[in-house]
C-alpha positions as CSV (number, residue, x, y, z in Angstrom):
1,X,-147.4,-58.6,138.9
2,X,-145.6,-55.0,139.3
3,X,-147.2,-54.8,143.0
4,X,-145.8,-58.2,143.7
5,X,-142.1,-57.1,142.7
6,X,-142.4,-54.1,144.4
7,X,-143.3,-56.1,147.4
8,X,-140.5,-58.5,147.1
9,X,-138.3,-56.1,146.1
10,X,-139.3,-54.1,149.6
11,X,-139.4,-57.6,151.2
12,X,-135.5,-58.1,150.4
13,X,-134.4,-54.6,151.3
14,X,-135.9,-55.2,154.6
15,X,-134.0,-58.3,155.1
16,X,-131.1,-56.9,154.2
17,X,-131.2,-53.7,156.5
18,X,-132.5,-56.1,159.3
19,X,-129.8,-58.4,158.5
20,X,-126.9,-55.4,158.7
21,X,-128.7,-53.9,161.9
22,X,-128.3,-57.3,163.8
23,X,-124.9,-58.1,162.6
24,X,-124.1,-54.5,164.2
25,X,-125.6,-54.9,167.0
26,X,-124.0,-58.7,167.5
27,X,-120.7,-56.9,166.9
28,X,-121.1,-54.5,169.6
29,X,-122.2,-56.9,172.1
30,X,-119.1,-59.3,171.4
31,X,-116.8,-56.5,171.1
32,X,-114.1,-57.2,174.3
33,X,-112.7,-54.0,175.9
34,X,-109.2,-53.6,176.0
35,X,-108.2,-53.4,179.7
36,X,-105.0,-51.1,180.1
37,X,-103.5,-50.2,183.6
38,X,-102.6,-46.6,184.3
39,X,-101.0,-45.0,187.4
40,X,-102.2,-41.5,188.9
41,X,-99.4,-39.8,187.1
42,X,-98.9,-37.3,183.8
43,X,-98.4,-40.5,181.6
44,X,-101.9,-41.5,181.8
45,X,-103.6,-38.2,181.7
46,X,-104.4,-38.6,178.1
47,X,-105.5,-41.7,178.3
48,X,-108.1,-40.4,181.0
49,X,-109.4,-37.4,179.0
50,X,-109.7,-40.3,175.6
51,X,-112.0,-42.0,178.1
52,X,-114.1,-39.2,179.7
53,X,-114.7,-37.3,176.8
54,X,-115.7,-40.4,174.5
55,X,-112.8,-40.2,171.9
56,X,-112.6,-44.3,172.6
57,X,-115.8,-44.5,171.7
58,X,-115.8,-42.1,168.7
59,X,-112.6,-44.4,167.5
60,X,-114.8,-47.5,167.8
61,X,-112.7,-49.0,170.5
62,X,-114.0,-49.8,174.0
63,X,-111.0,-49.7,176.6
64,X,-111.1,-50.4,180.1
65,X,-108.8,-48.2,181.9
66,X,-107.4,-49.9,185.4
67,X,-105.7,-47.6,187.9
68,X,-102.9,-49.1,190.3
69,X,-101.6,-47.2,192.9
70,X,-98.1,-48.6,192.9
71,X,-96.4,-50.3,189.7
72,X,-95.8,-54.2,191.8
73,X,-99.6,-54.2,191.8
74,X,-99.6,-53.4,188.0
75,X,-96.6,-56.0,187.2
76,X,-98.7,-58.7,189.3
77,X,-101.6,-57.8,186.8
78,X,-99.6,-58.0,183.9
79,X,-97.8,-61.1,184.7
80,X,-101.4,-63.0,185.3
81,X,-102.5,-62.2,182.4
82,X,-105.4,-59.3,183.6
83,X,-104.3,-56.5,181.7
84,X,-103.8,-56.3,177.4
85,X,-101.4,-53.5,178.0
86,X,-100.3,-50.6,180.6
87,X,-98.2,-47.8,181.1
88,X,-94.9,-49.5,182.4
89,X,-91.3,-48.5,181.7
90,X,-88.2,-49.5,180.0
91,X,-86.7,-51.5,183.0
92,X,-89.8,-53.1,183.4
93,X,-89.7,-53.7,180.0
94,X,-86.9,-55.5,179.6
95,X,-87.6,-57.5,183.0
96,X,-90.3,-59.1,181.3
97,X,-88.8,-59.8,178.3
98,X,-86.2,-61.6,180.2
99,X,-88.4,-63.5,182.6
100,X,-90.4,-64.8,179.6
101,X,-93.1,-63.0,179.4
102,X,-94.1,-62.0,175.8
103,X,-95.1,-57.7,176.3
104,X,-93.9,-55.2,173.8
105,X,-93.2,-51.9,173.6
106,X,-95.0,-50.0,171.8
107,X,-94.8,-46.1,172.4
108,X,-93.0,-43.8,174.7
109,X,-95.2,-42.1,177.0
110,X,-94.9,-38.6,178.3
111,X,-94.0,-38.3,181.8
112,X,-91.8,-36.4,183.9
113,X,-89.3,-37.9,186.9
114,X,-87.3,-35.6,188.7
115,X,-84.8,-35.0,191.7
116,X,-86.0,-32.8,194.6
117,X,-83.8,-31.4,197.9
118,X,-85.1,-31.0,201.6
119,X,-85.8,-27.8,202.2
120,X,-83.2,-25.1,203.7
121,X,-80.8,-28.1,202.4
122,X,-78.9,-25.4,200.6
123,X,-78.4,-27.9,198.0
124,X,-78.8,-26.0,194.8
125,X,-77.2,-27.8,191.8
126,X,-77.0,-31.9,191.2
127,X,-73.2,-32.0,191.8
128,X,-73.9,-31.2,195.4
129,X,-75.3,-34.2,195.7
130,X,-72.3,-36.3,195.6
131,X,-72.2,-37.9,198.9
132,X,-75.4,-37.4,200.0
133,X,-78.3,-39.7,200.8
134,X,-81.1,-40.1,198.1
135,X,-84.4,-41.7,198.8
136,X,-85.6,-43.9,195.7
137,X,-86.8,-47.4,195.1
138,X,-83.7,-49.4,193.9
139,X,-83.4,-51.8,190.8
140,X,-86.5,-49.7,189.3
141,X,-87.1,-46.8,186.9
142,X,-86.9,-44.4,189.6
143,X,-83.1,-45.2,190.5
144,X,-82.3,-45.7,186.8
145,X,-83.3,-41.9,186.2
146,X,-81.4,-41.0,189.3
147,X,-78.0,-42.6,188.2
148,X,-78.8,-40.4,184.3
149,X,-79.5,-37.6,185.7
150,X,-76.4,-37.1,188.1
151,X,-74.0,-38.8,185.6
152,X,-75.0,-35.7,183.4
153,X,-74.0,-33.5,186.4
154,X,-70.4,-35.2,186.9
155,X,-71.6,-37.8,189.7
156,X,-71.0,-41.3,189.4
157,X,-73.6,-44.3,190.6
158,X,-71.4,-44.8,193.6
159,X,-70.5,-41.5,194.6
160,X,-74.4,-41.2,196.7
161,X,-75.8,-43.3,198.9
162,X,-79.5,-44.8,197.5
163,X,-81.6,-44.9,200.4
164,X,-84.5,-47.5,199.3
165,X,-87.9,-45.9,200.6
166,X,-90.3,-48.1,198.0
167,X,-93.5,-46.3,199.0
168,X,-93.5,-42.6,197.3
169,X,-95.8,-40.9,199.7
170,X,-93.0,-42.1,202.5
171,X,-90.2,-40.6,200.5
172,X,-91.9,-37.8,200.1
173,X,-92.2,-37.2,203.3
174,X,-88.9,-38.2,204.1
175,X,-87.4,-35.2,202.2
176,X,-89.9,-32.9,203.2
177,X,-88.6,-33.5,207.0
178,X,-85.2,-33.7,206.0
179,X,-84.6,-37.2,206.9
180,X,-82.5,-37.5,203.5
181,X,-81.1,-35.0,201.6
182,X,-83.1,-35.8,198.5
183,X,-85.5,-37.8,196.7
184,X,-86.7,-38.7,193.2
185,X,-90.3,-38.7,192.6
186,X,-92.4,-38.7,189.4
187,X,-95.5,-36.4,188.8
188,X,-97.3,-34.7,190.3
189,X,-95.5,-35.7,193.4
190,X,-92.6,-33.7,192.2
191,X,-95.0,-30.6,192.1
192,X,-96.6,-31.4,195.5
193,X,-93.1,-31.5,197.2
194,X,-92.1,-27.9,195.5
195,X,-95.2,-26.6,196.9
196,X,-94.7,-27.5,200.3
197,X,-91.0,-26.3,199.8
198,X,-88.7,-28.9,198.3
199,X,-86.3,-27.5,195.5
200,X,-86.9,-29.2,192.3
201,X,-83.1,-29.9,190.7
202,X,-83.8,-31.5,187.5
203,X,-86.3,-33.5,185.5
204,X,-86.0,-36.2,183.0
205,X,-88.3,-33.7,180.3
206,X,-84.9,-31.4,180.2
207,X,-82.3,-34.3,179.7
208,X,-84.2,-36.5,176.8
209,X,-84.3,-39.4,179.0
210,X,-87.4,-41.5,177.7
211,X,-88.2,-43.9,180.5
212,X,-92.0,-44.2,180.7
213,X,-93.7,-46.4,177.9
214,X,-96.8,-48.1,176.9
215,X,-96.6,-51.9,176.4
216,X,-98.6,-54.6,175.1
217,X,-99.1,-58.5,175.0
218,X,-97.9,-60.0,172.0
219,X,-101.2,-62.1,172.2
220,X,-103.4,-59.0,171.7
221,X,-101.1,-57.1,169.3
222,X,-101.1,-60.3,166.9
223,X,-104.9,-61.2,167.5
224,X,-106.5,-57.2,168.0
225,X,-104.1,-55.0,166.4
226,X,-106.9,-52.7,165.0
227,X,-108.3,-52.1,168.3
228,X,-105.0,-51.2,169.9
229,X,-104.6,-48.6,166.6
230,X,-107.8,-47.3,167.4
231,X,-106.7,-46.4,170.8
232,X,-103.6,-45.2,169.8
233,X,-105.8,-42.3,167.6
234,X,-108.1,-41.9,170.4
235,X,-104.9,-41.2,172.9
236,X,-103.4,-38.8,170.5
237,X,-106.5,-36.9,170.0
238,X,-106.4,-36.3,173.5
239,X,-102.6,-35.3,173.9
240,X,-103.6,-32.7,171.2
241,X,-106.5,-30.9,173.0
242,X,-104.0,-31.3,176.2
243,X,-101.4,-29.5,174.5
244,X,-103.7,-27.0,172.9
245,X,-105.1,-25.8,176.0
246,X,-103.8,-27.2,179.0
247,X,-104.9,-24.8,181.7
248,X,-108.6,-26.1,180.9
249,X,-107.5,-29.1,182.6
250,X,-106.7,-28.0,185.9
251,X,-109.5,-28.7,187.6
252,X,-109.6,-32.2,185.8
253,X,-106.3,-33.1,187.4
254,X,-107.4,-33.0,190.9
255,X,-111.5,-33.8,190.1
256,X,-110.6,-36.9,187.9
257,X,-107.1,-37.7,187.8
258,X,-106.6,-38.3,191.1
259,X,-103.9,-35.4,191.4
260,X,-103.4,-33.7,194.9
261,X,-105.7,-30.6,195.1
262,X,-102.2,-28.7,196.2
263,X,-100.5,-29.1,192.6
264,X,-103.9,-27.7,191.0
265,X,-102.3,-24.6,189.9
266,X,-98.9,-25.2,190.0
267,X,-98.3,-28.1,188.0
268,X,-96.4,-27.7,184.7
269,X,-97.9,-29.7,182.1
270,X,-95.8,-31.7,179.9
271,X,-96.0,-31.7,176.0
272,X,-97.4,-34.9,174.7
273,X,-95.7,-36.2,171.4
274,X,-97.3,-37.7,168.7
275,X,-96.9,-41.6,169.2
276,X,-93.0,-43.0,168.7
277,X,-91.1,-45.5,169.8
278,X,-88.5,-45.4,172.0
279,X,-85.2,-44.2,170.3
280,X,-82.5,-47.8,170.5
281,X,-79.8,-45.7,172.2
282,X,-82.3,-44.7,174.8
283,X,-83.1,-48.6,175.0
284,X,-79.3,-49.5,174.7
285,X,-78.6,-47.2,177.4
286,X,-81.5,-49.2,179.9
287,X,-80.4,-52.3,179.0
288,X,-76.4,-51.2,179.8
289,X,-77.6,-50.0,182.7
290,X,-79.1,-53.2,183.7
291,X,-76.5,-55.1,183.2
292,X,-74.0,-53.2,185.1
293,X,-76.3,-53.9,188.3
294,X,-76.6,-57.8,186.9
295,X,-80.1,-57.4,187.3
296,X,-80.8,-59.7,184.0
297,X,-80.6,-63.1,183.6
298,X,-79.6,-62.8,180.2
299,X,-78.6,-60.2,177.6
300,X,-81.2,-58.4,175.5
301,X,-81.2,-56.7,172.6
302,X,-83.3,-53.7,171.9
303,X,-85.2,-55.2,168.9
304,X,-86.4,-58.0,171.7
305,X,-88.6,-55.2,173.1
306,X,-90.4,-53.1,170.4
307,X,-92.9,-53.6,168.4
308,X,-94.4,-50.7,166.0
309,X,-97.1,-52.2,164.2
310,X,-99.7,-50.2,166.3
311,X,-98.5,-46.9,165.7
312,X,-97.1,-47.0,162.0
313,X,-99.4,-44.4,160.8
314,X,-97.2,-42.4,163.1
315,X,-93.6,-44.2,162.7
316,X,-92.6,-45.4,159.9
C-alpha cells in the first residue's frame, strides 16, 4: 500500500513537472519578438549592445532590431505597422500624432546632432553663419536643431539660407568640398567630418536639446507593456556598461554598429542617461517650431505624444 502511494505521488509530481516544462516550452515557442527600428547612430548603440551581449534574453524578451539607413524608410515601416517601436524624434512623433497614427513617445534617447563648417572656411562661431548656406534636410529634426543652435547664438531662422540636401552622405561631401559653408549632421557623421578636416561648431549635447526619442505603438504598449518594460531594463543595462568603459566598445563601433572606420579612435561617446520622458518644455518648443512653419494639420498638446508606463520604475 505504501509502495502504491509512493508511486502515485511520484506520478503526480512527474505530471506536474512535465506540465510546467510543456507550458514553458509552449510560452517560448509562442513568444513574438518586439520589432524595433534603429539607425546607425549614437542613439542606437545601447540597443545593439543589449542584443549582441544577450541582455534582452536575460530579461526574458525577444527583440528583433531592424536597421534603417534613412528616416523615410523607417517612418514608412512604422506607418505600415511593420514595427512595434523605433528610435525617432519629437518632430516625427508630432507628425504621427497629427496624422492619426497612434504612436507614443516612451523616452528620450541620447544621440548627438551638430553643425560643422567647411575646411578653411574661417568660420569659428555660430554667429558667423548669419547669411551663409547651411546644408540640411528641411522640415526635419535636423532643421529644428539648426534653428535651435543658431537661436542660442542670436541668429534667427530667416537669417541663414537653408539648402535642402536630404541625403546625409551628399551633405557631408558638399561641406567638405566647400560647396556650402556649413552642414548639420548626426553622429557618427559629425566625427567623420571632423576627421576629414571640417570644424565642429556646436552640438545638441552641449545645449540641452533632447531631440531623439524612442516611441512605441499604442497597441504594443496596451497589449505588451511587460515586454516593453523588459526591453528598457536590458537597454539601461547596456547603457551602463558603455558608460562604465566606453573605450572597450571602439572596435564594436566599426565591426557591429556600422560606424565608419575613420571615427573609431576619434569618436566621443555620449553619456547614456537612465530612461526618462522628454521634458514638457522640450515638447512645447518642438510643437511651437512646427506651428511656426505651418507643418501641423492641427494643434497638439505635449500629453498627446507621451506615455510613461514603460519606464515607470525610473520615471515615477
